[in-house]
Every structure is written in C-alpha cells, then in structure tokens.
C-alpha distance (Angstrom), angle and dihedral (degrees) to the residues before:
residue distance angle dihedral
M1 . . .
K2 3.79 . .
K3 3.80 90.1 .
I4 3.81 90.9 52.5
L5 3.80 92.8 49.1
C6 3.81 90.9 46.9
S7 3.80 91.4 50.8
L8 3.79 91.5 49.4
A9 3.80 91.2 49.1
L10 3.78 92.1 50.6
A11 3.80 91.2 47.7
G12 3.81 90.5 51.1
L13 3.79 91.4 48.6
S14 3.79 91.1 48.7
F15 3.82 92.0 52.0
A16 3.81 92.5 45.8
S17 3.79 92.1 53.0
A18 3.83 95.0 45.1
Q19 3.77 117.7 115.8
I20 3.78 139.5 154.2
S21 3.79 108.8 -95.2
V22 3.80 130.4 157.3
T23 3.79 136.5 152.6
E24 3.80 115.0 -175.8
S25 3.81 125.8 175.3
F26 3.83 93.9 -179.1
E27 3.80 94.8 -132.0
S28 3.80 82.7 151.6
T29 3.78 130.4 14.5
P30 3.84 104.9 -84.8
D31 3.80 121.0 -133.4
I32 3.78 138.9 -153.0
T33 3.80 92.2 -78.3
K34 3.81 87.1 69.9
G35 3.81 92.5 44.0
F36 3.81 95.9 -99.5
T37 3.80 134.8 127.5
V38 3.82 110.5 -173.4
D39 3.81 122.9 -173.2
G40 3.81 122.5 178.5
F41 3.80 96.0 -6.4
F42 3.80 120.5 91.6
S43 3.78 136.8 178.7
S44 3.80 113.0 -101.4
G45 3.78 138.1 158.3
T46 3.81 89.4 -141.7
P47 2.96 113.0 85.9
S48 3.77 89.9 30.5
G49 3.79 122.1 -128.1
C50 3.77 130.4 -130.3
T51 3.81 90.9 -90.0
G52 3.79 114.0 12.7
K53 3.79 114.0 -47.9
A54 3.81 124.9 -1.4
L55 3.78 143.0 176.1
S56 3.80 109.1 -79.3
K57 3.81 139.3 177.2
N58 3.83 128.8 -173.0
F59 3.80 116.2 -137.2
W60 3.78 120.0 -160.1
S61 3.81 138.4 135.1
A62 3.81 96.8 -90.7
S63 3.80 96.3 41.2
S64 3.79 127.1 101.5
N65 3.78 109.6 -102.5
T66 3.80 101.1 170.5
K67 3.82 96.7 98.6
N68 3.77 117.0 35.3
T69 3.79 105.8 139.7
I70 3.78 140.9 127.7
I71 3.81 112.6 -161.0
Y72 3.80 125.8 -175.3
T73 3.82 118.0 -167.4
S74 3.81 130.6 -168.5
N75 3.80 135.8 168.8
S76 3.81 93.8 -170.0
S77 3.81 101.5 93.1
N78 3.79 115.9 145.1
G79 3.82 92.7 -169.1
G80 3.81 94.3 -104.7
K81 3.80 131.4 126.1
L82 3.81 115.8 -67.1
N83 3.79 122.4 -142.0
I84 3.82 116.5 -161.4
T85 3.79 127.7 -171.1
F86 3.79 137.1 162.5
K87 3.80 139.5 154.1
Y88 3.79 125.8 -119.4
K89 3.79 143.0 171.6
H90 3.83 136.9 177.8
P91 3.82 113.6 -155.1
R92 3.79 122.3 177.8
L93 3.79 122.0 -112.0
G94 3.79 106.2 -121.3
T95 3.77 131.3 8.1
T96 3.83 95.9 -85.6
A97 3.79 102.1 33.3
T98 3.80 121.5 119.4
V99 3.79 129.8 -130.8
D100 3.80 120.7 -137.0
G101 3.80 119.3 153.2
I102 3.77 147.0 107.5
L103 3.80 132.2 -111.9
K104 3.80 113.9 -163.1
V105 3.82 129.7 -171.8
E106 3.82 119.5 -161.9
Y107 3.79 140.6 160.2
S108 3.79 137.2 -159.4
V109 3.80 134.5 -158.8
D110 3.80 122.9 -143.0
N111 3.82 90.8 -10.1
G112 3.80 91.5 -59.7
V113 3.79 129.2 139.9
Y114 3.81 113.8 -49.4
Q115 3.81 114.8 -104.6
L116 3.80 119.0 -146.9
L117 3.81 118.0 -116.3
E118 3.82 99.9 170.2
T119 3.81 142.9 -14.5
F120 3.81 121.5 -157.5
D121 3.79 121.9 -163.5
L122 3.80 104.6 -146.9
K123 3.79 105.6 -149.6
T124 3.81 104.8 140.6
N125 3.79 138.5 61.1
E126 3.81 101.6 -98.9
Q127 3.81 110.3 -175.6
F128 3.80 96.2 164.0
C129 3.78 125.2 71.6
Q130 3.78 119.5 -102.6
T131 3.80 123.1 -158.1
Y132 3.78 121.7 -127.7
T133 3.80 117.8 -159.8
K134 3.78 128.7 176.4
S135 3.81 137.7 157.6
I136 3.78 130.2 -146.7
E137 3.79 109.7 -153.6
Q138 3.79 126.3 -120.6
D139 3.83 117.6 -76.9
I140 3.82 93.9 19.1
V141 3.82 87.2 102.7
P142 3.83 103.2 35.5
A143 3.78 122.0 -145.8
G144 3.80 114.0 -77.0
K145 3.81 94.6 10.2
N146 3.79 123.9 129.6
F147 3.82 113.4 -101.0
K148 3.81 126.1 -164.6
L149 3.79 129.5 -175.0
K150 3.81 114.8 -165.1
I151 3.82 126.9 -168.0
T152 3.81 114.1 -170.3
G153 3.80 130.1 -171.6
T154 3.83 118.2 -158.4
Y155 3.81 128.5 -168.4
V156 3.83 120.7 -137.4
S157 3.80 103.7 160.1
G158 3.81 142.8 -45.3
D159 3.77 131.5 55.2
F160 3.81 117.0 -76.3
Y161 3.78 145.0 114.6
I162 3.78 135.5 -125.2
V163 3.79 122.0 -137.7
V164 3.82 124.3 -163.6
D165 3.79 119.1 -171.7
E166 3.82 145.8 160.9
L167 3.82 99.5 23.4
A168 3.80 115.5 -172.1
I169 3.80 129.0 175.9
S170 3.80 120.9 -179.4
Q171 3.77 131.9 174.8
S172 3.79 127.0 -151.0
A173 3.78 123.4 -139.8
P174 3.82 108.8 -94.3
T175 3.78 116.1 -103.8
L176 3.77 128.8 -143.1
A177 3.78 117.8 -103.8
V178 3.79 114.2 -90.4
N179 3.78 91.1 -121.3
S180 3.80 98.2 47.1
A181 3.83 90.9 126.6
S182 3.79 95.6 37.2
K183 3.80 124.5 108.9
N184 3.79 89.5 -141.3
Q185 3.78 102.3 101.9
I186 3.78 122.3 158.4
S187 3.78 136.1 163.5
V188 3.79 130.6 -144.4
Y189 3.80 128.3 -145.3
P190 2.97 152.0 -135.5
N191 3.79 100.4 28.5
P192 3.03 117.5 -155.7
V193 3.79 89.2 41.6
Q194 3.81 132.7 -160.6
D195 3.83 107.2 -173.5
F196 3.83 113.5 -16.9
I197 3.78 135.3 28.0
H198 3.78 115.4 -153.4
L199 3.81 127.5 -148.9
T200 3.78 123.8 -144.5
D201 3.82 88.3 -141.7
S202 3.81 132.5 3.5
K203 3.83 104.8 169.4
N204 3.84 94.4 105.0
V205 3.81 96.3 37.3
V206 3.80 112.2 105.5
K207 3.79 98.2 174.1
I208 3.79 142.8 6.2
V209 3.81 120.7 -154.8
I210 3.81 118.1 -171.3
T211 3.81 117.9 -162.6
D212 3.79 133.2 -178.3
I213 3.80 121.3 -123.1
S214 3.81 91.7 -86.2
G215 3.82 90.8 58.1
K216 3.83 95.7 -106.3
M217 3.82 113.8 143.1
V218 3.82 111.6 -119.6
K219 3.80 100.4 169.9
S220 3.81 138.3 13.5
V221 3.81 127.4 -173.1
N222 3.83 125.8 -174.3
K223 3.81 118.2 -150.2
P224 3.80 93.5 -4.2
S225 3.78 126.8 -157.1
V226 3.79 121.6 -130.9
S227 3.84 90.8 -86.8
I228 3.80 123.5 61.3
D229 3.82 121.9 -168.0
V230 3.82 110.7 -132.5
S231 3.81 96.9 157.2
K232 3.82 92.8 116.2
L233 3.81 94.7 55.8
K234 3.78 117.3 103.3
S235 3.79 119.2 -113.5
G236 3.78 112.0 -84.4
N237 3.81 144.8 75.6
Y238 3.79 123.7 -45.9
I239 3.81 139.7 173.7
A240 3.82 117.7 -129.7
N241 3.81 110.6 -156.9
F242 3.82 115.5 -161.7
I243 3.81 117.1 -158.5
F244 3.81 116.0 -160.5
A245 3.79 131.5 -153.5
D246 3.82 91.9 -107.3
G247 3.82 91.0 57.1
T248 3.80 96.8 -105.3
Q249 3.80 122.2 126.8
Q250 3.77 138.3 -149.0
S251 3.81 127.7 -166.0
H252 3.79 131.2 -155.0
K253 3.78 129.5 -175.3
I254 3.80 111.3 -131.7
I255 3.77 128.3 -169.5
K256 3.81 116.5 -147.0
K257 3.81 113.3 -152.2
C-alpha cells in the first residue's frame, strides 16, 4: 500500500512540475526524439546560421517547395504562458538575385486546426539575423494538451534561402486568477462563438477588454450589457478580461469561429 501511495505521489509531483521547455541551436538536424519533425530544411554550415550552424532551405524556381516546415511538438503543457523566440534571415543567392517568399508561424492545441501567430512577407535581401518573439497567454494551451509550433517557408519567386536558428520555447508556471477570492463570478456562452457572447450576469461589470493571444487589445466595452458583439473579430483564440466595480478581475478564454 505504501508503495502504491508513493508511486501516486511521485506521479502527481511529476505532472505538477511538467512544462513546455526547449532550447535548440540546430547544430544538427533535430529528430522526433527531441520533439521535432523537419521537412525540407536541414542543418548546414553553408550558408552559416546566426550562431554556428542552423536550419536552412534554398528557394529557387527549380527547387522542391512542397515540404518546407519545422514542427515542434510537446505534451508537457502546464497551462501557463508560453514564450517563443527564434532567429531568422533570408539572404539572396547571388549578387543580383531577388527575394520573394513567405515565412509563417503557427501553433495548434490538441492536434486541432493551426492558429496563425505571424506571417512575414520576405521581399528584401536580409543577410543579418532578425529575432522573432511572441507569447501565447495562459490557458490557451491547457495543462496536459498537445502543443505544436510550426514554422513554414514558402517560395514565390527569386533565388534565396531561409535560415532558422536558436529556437527557444519556455512556459511559466500558471497563476491563479486575480479574482479567485472575489464574489464576482460570471460565465460566458456560447464558446466557441460566432457573433455574440452572452454573460450570465453583467450588473457588477464596469468594463470588458478583449485581447488576442499576443496581448493586443482588439475590443473594449464600458458598462456592457449581457450580450457582446464579437462578429467582427477574426477567427482564433482571445482572452476576455472582465473588470468589476470592486476592482477585481476575471478572465475567460473565448474561441471565435
């Protein structure tokens, strides 16, 4: 019995301490044992990376451009905020070549549809590494759910290459809601939502602020009614922050269809 209890305690401790965490310099092409699936890109010293070697892919008219993705997968989410960063550049091949491509960053939760984080139109000869940084707010990737980050390079025209280097993903420990001790408790429905979200009670709500996953405010409503129009928001995940008259706050994740 003691052995069973000990095993359960250790399992609980292991789950509590789990979190998404990866640092990859791409000195060699990573494989599935590190959580990666790489198609098209490969680690090479020529062209050089931002620091040592990096993942690189040449883009030109006669090249194969059907598979140009870097995917990182983890099942270790603790539900906390995710911080993502990597370096990239897109130099031309040759002194007169042009650069015309797309670099796209997406993520998915529990093997669902990929959500767009960023799209870069590559139109210039960029020989120096740029740094990409983005955050995914707490509760967007719930604890224990599958998380995927996908970086995709797409060829349009020209003769260039894309380099991706120094990828790092870290997850903070989840924090309790600000209003955990507050009597102001409301629910929102439906979720996912098409046009309107409805509140079970709005009499103590003085303001609603809706942000996207990067923290950018997309909608703000003072003294809201029980129905909030979200029809103009793009499809994706958002955080609705409810501010009450007593100064407490409550947050809900909403999914816009």
